[in-house]
C-alpha positions as CSV (number, residue, x, y, z in Angstrom):
1,M,-0.2,0.1,-0.2
2,P,0.8,3.7,-1.4
3,E,2.5,6.0,1.8
4,F,2.0,9.7,1.0
5,D,3.6,13.1,2.9
6,L,0.5,15.3,1.9
7,F,-2.9,15.2,0.3
8,I,-4.3,17.7,-2.3
9,G,-7.7,17.7,-3.2
10,V,-8.5,19.5,-6.5
11,D,-12.0,21.0,-7.4
12,W,-11.9,21.1,-11.4
13,S,-13.4,22.8,-14.3
14,G,-13.6,21.9,-18.0
15,A,-14.7,25.6,-18.8
16,K,-13.0,27.6,-21.5
17,G,-10.8,30.4,-21.2
18,L,-7.0,30.5,-19.6
19,S,-8.0,30.9,-15.5
20,H,-11.1,29.6,-14.4
21,R,-13.1,30.9,-10.9
22,G,-14.1,27.2,-10.7
23,I,-11.0,26.2,-9.7
24,A,-10.3,25.3,-6.3
25,V,-7.2,23.5,-4.5
26,S,-6.8,22.2,-0.5
27,E,-3.9,20.6,0.8
28,A,-3.7,18.7,4.0
29,K,-0.5,17.1,6.1
30,K,-0.3,13.7,7.6
31,G,-2.0,14.1,10.7
32,S,-5.0,15.9,11.5
33,D,-4.3,19.3,11.3
34,R,-7.4,21.4,9.3
35,P,-6.5,21.8,5.3
36,I,-5.3,24.4,4.0
37,I,-7.2,27.0,0.6
38,V,-3.9,27.4,-1.7
39,S,-3.9,30.5,-4.0
40,P,-2.9,30.3,-7.5
41,T,0.4,30.4,-7.7
42,N,2.1,34.3,-8.8
43,G,-0.1,36.3,-8.0
44,A,-2.7,35.0,-9.6
45,K,-6.2,35.5,-8.7
46,Y,-7.6,32.2,-10.3
47,W,-5.9,28.9,-11.6
48,S,-5.2,27.6,-14.6
49,R,-5.5,24.3,-15.2
50,K,-1.4,24.3,-16.3
51,E,-0.8,26.1,-13.2
52,V,-2.3,23.4,-11.4
53,V,-0.5,20.8,-12.9
54,S,2.9,22.4,-12.4
55,Y,1.9,23.4,-9.1
56,L,1.2,19.3,-8.0
57,L,4.9,18.7,-9.7
58,D,6.6,21.5,-8.2
59,R,5.0,20.3,-4.7
60,S,6.1,16.6,-5.0
61,K,9.9,17.5,-5.6
62,Q,10.2,17.2,-1.7
63,Q,7.7,14.5,-0.5
64,K,5.5,11.6,-1.6
65,V,1.9,14.0,-3.1
66,L,-1.1,11.8,-3.3
67,A,-3.3,14.9,-5.3
68,G,-7.1,13.8,-6.3
69,I,-8.8,15.8,-8.8
70,D,-12.4,16.4,-9.6
71,F,-13.2,14.5,-13.1
72,A,-14.3,11.5,-14.4
73,F,-10.6,9.9,-15.6
74,C,-12.2,7.3,-18.2
75,Y,-15.7,6.6,-20.0
76,P,-17.2,4.1,-19.5
77,Y,-16.2,0.6,-21.0
78,L,-17.4,-2.4,-19.8
79,D,-21.7,-2.0,-20.9
80,K,-20.5,-2.2,-24.5
81,N,-16.5,-3.2,-24.8
82,S,-15.8,0.2,-26.2
83,Y,-16.5,3.8,-25.1
84,F,-17.7,4.3,-28.6
85,P,-19.7,2.2,-29.6
86,D,-19.0,0.9,-33.2
87,A,-17.3,3.9,-33.9
88,K,-14.1,3.1,-36.3
89,Y,-11.0,3.4,-34.1
90,A,-12.5,3.9,-31.3
91,P,-9.6,3.6,-28.5
92,K,-9.5,-0.1,-26.5
93,T,-7.4,1.5,-23.0
94,A,-7.3,4.4,-21.1
95,I,-4.1,5.3,-22.4
96,Q,-5.1,5.7,-25.9
97,L,-8.5,7.6,-24.8
98,W,-6.0,9.6,-23.2
99,S,-4.2,10.3,-26.4
100,L,-7.5,10.8,-28.7
101,I,-8.5,13.1,-25.9
102,E,-5.9,15.2,-26.9
103,Q,-5.4,14.7,-30.8
104,I,-8.9,16.3,-31.0
105,N,-8.5,19.3,-28.9
106,Q,-4.9,19.7,-28.8
107,N,-5.0,23.3,-30.8
108,A,-7.4,24.6,-28.0
109,P,-5.3,26.5,-24.7
110,D,-5.5,25.2,-21.1
111,Y,-6.4,21.6,-21.6
112,Y,-10.0,22.8,-23.3
113,G,-11.7,19.4,-24.2
114,G,-14.5,20.4,-26.2
115,I,-13.2,21.1,-29.8
116,I,-14.2,17.0,-30.3
117,W,-17.6,17.8,-30.4
118,Q,-17.3,19.3,-33.5
119,H,-15.9,16.6,-34.7
120,P,-17.1,14.2,-37.3
121,I,-17.1,10.6,-35.8
122,F,-16.8,11.0,-31.6
123,S,-19.3,14.3,-31.5
124,A,-22.9,11.8,-32.1
125,Y,-21.6,10.4,-28.1
126,Y,-22.0,13.6,-27.1
127,N,-25.0,15.5,-24.9
128,S,-22.5,19.1,-25.7
129,P,-24.1,22.7,-26.1
130,G,-26.4,23.2,-28.9
131,N,-25.9,19.3,-30.4
132,K,-27.5,16.1,-28.8
133,G,-25.9,13.5,-30.2
134,S,-27.7,11.2,-31.9
135,L,-25.9,7.9,-30.1
136,F,-25.6,9.8,-26.5
137,S,-27.3,7.7,-24.1
138,S,-27.0,7.4,-19.5
139,R,-23.8,5.0,-19.6
140,R,-22.7,4.5,-16.0
141,R,-18.9,2.8,-15.5
142,V,-18.8,0.0,-12.5
143,T,-17.5,2.7,-10.4
144,E,-20.3,4.8,-10.6
145,L,-22.3,2.0,-10.6
146,V,-21.6,0.7,-7.0
147,A,-21.2,4.4,-5.5
148,R,-25.2,4.7,-6.7
149,Q,-25.3,3.2,-2.8
150,I,-23.9,6.6,-1.4
151,K,-23.9,9.3,-4.0
152,S,-24.1,8.8,-7.7
153,P,-22.6,10.8,-9.7
154,S,-23.9,12.5,-13.6
155,P,-22.8,10.1,-16.5
156,T,-19.5,11.1,-18.2
157,F,-20.7,11.5,-21.9
158,N,-23.2,15.3,-21.2
159,C,-21.5,18.3,-21.3
160,V,-24.7,20.1,-20.5
161,G,-26.2,22.0,-17.5
162,P,-24.6,22.2,-13.7
163,A,-24.6,18.1,-13.5
164,G,-22.3,17.9,-16.8
165,V,-18.9,16.3,-16.0
166,G,-18.4,15.8,-19.3
167,T,-16.3,18.8,-20.0
168,G,-14.2,18.9,-16.9
169,S,-13.8,15.3,-18.2
170,L,-12.4,16.1,-21.0
171,A,-9.9,18.5,-20.0
172,G,-9.1,15.7,-17.0
173,M,-8.0,13.8,-19.6
174,R,-5.6,15.7,-21.6
175,M,-4.3,16.6,-18.1
176,L,-3.5,13.2,-17.6
177,H,-2.0,12.5,-21.1
178,D,0.6,15.3,-20.5
179,L,1.5,13.9,-17.4
180,K,2.7,10.3,-18.9
181,G,6.0,10.0,-17.4
182,H,5.7,12.1,-14.4
183,A,3.0,10.8,-12.2
184,C,1.2,7.7,-11.4
185,R,-1.9,7.9,-12.7
186,W,-4.1,5.1,-10.7
187,P,-5.6,2.8,-10.8
188,I,-4.7,2.3,-14.6
189,E,-1.0,2.8,-13.4
190,T,0.8,1.3,-9.8
191,N,3.6,3.0,-10.3
192,F,4.1,4.4,-6.8
193,E,7.8,4.4,-6.7
194,V,7.4,8.4,-8.4
195,A,6.4,11.1,-6.2
196,L,3.3,12.4,-7.8
197,T,-0.3,10.0,-7.5
198,V,-3.0,11.5,-8.9
199,C,-6.3,9.8,-8.6
200,E,-10.1,10.3,-8.7
201,I,-12.1,12.1,-6.3
202,F,-16.3,12.7,-6.0
203,P,-16.9,15.6,-3.1
204,T,-20.0,15.3,-3.0
205,Y,-19.8,11.3,-2.6
206,Y,-16.8,12.2,0.9
207,F,-20.0,14.5,1.9
208,A,-22.8,12.2,1.5
209,L,-20.5,9.4,3.7
210,A,-20.0,12.0,6.0
211,G,-24.4,11.9,6.1
212,I,-24.7,15.5,4.5
213,R,-26.6,15.9,1.3
214,A,-24.3,18.3,-0.5
215,I,-26.9,20.7,-2.5
216,K,-27.5,24.3,-2.5
217,G,-24.3,25.7,-1.2
218,V,-25.3,22.9,2.3
219,Q,-22.0,22.0,2.7
220,A,-20.4,25.3,2.4
221,Q,-21.9,26.8,5.8
222,L,-19.5,26.6,8.4
223,E,-21.0,24.3,11.0
224,I,-22.0,21.7,8.1
225,L,-18.3,22.0,6.7
226,N,-17.0,21.4,10.0
227,Q,-19.4,18.2,10.6
228,A,-17.8,16.8,7.7
229,L,-14.1,17.7,8.2
230,A,-14.7,15.6,11.9
231,F,-15.8,12.8,10.1
232,F,-13.0,12.5,8.2
233,G,-10.2,13.2,11.4
234,S,-9.7,16.5,10.4
235,E,-10.0,19.8,12.7
236,P,-12.5,22.2,11.8
237,M,-11.7,25.4,10.0
238,T,-11.7,29.1,12.0
239,D,-14.5,30.4,12.5
240,D,-13.7,33.5,9.9
241,F,-13.8,30.8,7.1
242,I,-16.0,31.6,3.8
243,A,-15.7,29.1,1.3
244,K,-15.4,30.6,-2.0
245,G,-16.5,29.7,-5.4
246,P,-19.0,30.2,-8.0
247,D,-20.4,26.5,-6.8
248,F,-19.0,27.1,-2.9
249,D,-15.3,24.8,-4.5
250,E,-13.2,25.8,-1.9
251,A,-15.5,23.4,0.4
252,D,-15.1,20.9,-2.0
253,A,-11.9,20.9,-2.1
254,L,-11.2,21.0,1.7
255,I,-13.2,17.9,1.7
256,S,-11.6,15.5,-0.8
257,A,-7.9,16.9,1.4
258,A,-9.2,15.3,4.4
259,A,-11.0,12.5,3.1
260,L,-7.7,11.7,0.9
261,R,-6.1,11.9,4.0
262,N,-8.2,9.4,6.1
263,L,-9.4,7.0,3.5
264,A,-5.5,6.5,2.3
265,D,-4.1,4.6,4.9
266,K,-7.4,2.0,3.5
267,R,-5.7,-0.8,2.3
268,H,-8.6,-2.6,0.6
269,L,-9.5,0.9,-1.0
270,W,-6.9,0.1,-3.2
271,Q,-8.0,-3.1,-4.3
272,V,-10.3,-2.8,-7.0
273,P,-12.0,-4.3,-9.8
274,E,-10.2,-5.5,-12.8
275,S,-12.8,-2.8,-15.1
276,A,-11.0,-0.2,-13.5
277,M,-8.0,-0.4,-15.9
278,Y,-10.3,0.6,-18.1
279,E,-12.8,3.1,-16.4
280,G,-10.7,4.6,-13.7
281,W,-12.1,4.6,-10.5
282,I,-13.5,7.4,-7.9
283,F,-11.2,7.1,-5.1
284,G,-13.1,5.9,-1.8
285,V,-15.8,3.6,-3.3
286,E,-15.7,0.3,-2.1
């Protein structure tokens, strides 16, 4: 079982642009100290996705880091034996999937992935702004089916609306492609000897584990947030803390860092089904 010195939760964004109001980053050291919010590097007001990657690599230069990032690492595969059923040249592994997403979107800045919505073949599989593809369906990964016992994520090919996780996942897959050789991309890879391990997280799931329904920003209320942090063995935030972000993203980043720290030493959570090699796995789902 891997051991880590620092636990980082990243509330992600798939939006266009070079910086993003919806990204929030939190660190939790080993022990029980409250997690902290990390400000963007170089004095910027908001994080860019590229800067998040630089920050993760920098933090792992002196210590072993487990970083959880809030997007789906892969698409469903096991249900149809394909990410894109019947598509010519469909990728057959997670690494091939990430490479495809990068290839199609490579000219878009800061890992943006929405160029694929105009692709002559693959656009048909997405529910994207202005176009519900003819082959779009509400498919589910194995980890999402298991997570449903606590809290079910949204389908990964949906890129529309508040629950449209697909846009962030496209940007995230480009990032995973870029991290080749620089990080352990768990659970597709298990090369824990490297200093940085990245995993998929689902902040709403962690709040649900603590008995909290994270709707309408209730999770950002200080008393509720501290209740969730206590569930994961963390000291509370200070009385003057106010969670920032358009969707109270800092609350999601904080609970993710605390949950990762608490769950990472549970050996059985690192043992995931074979399907995870194709579809990824939300860390902590069992």
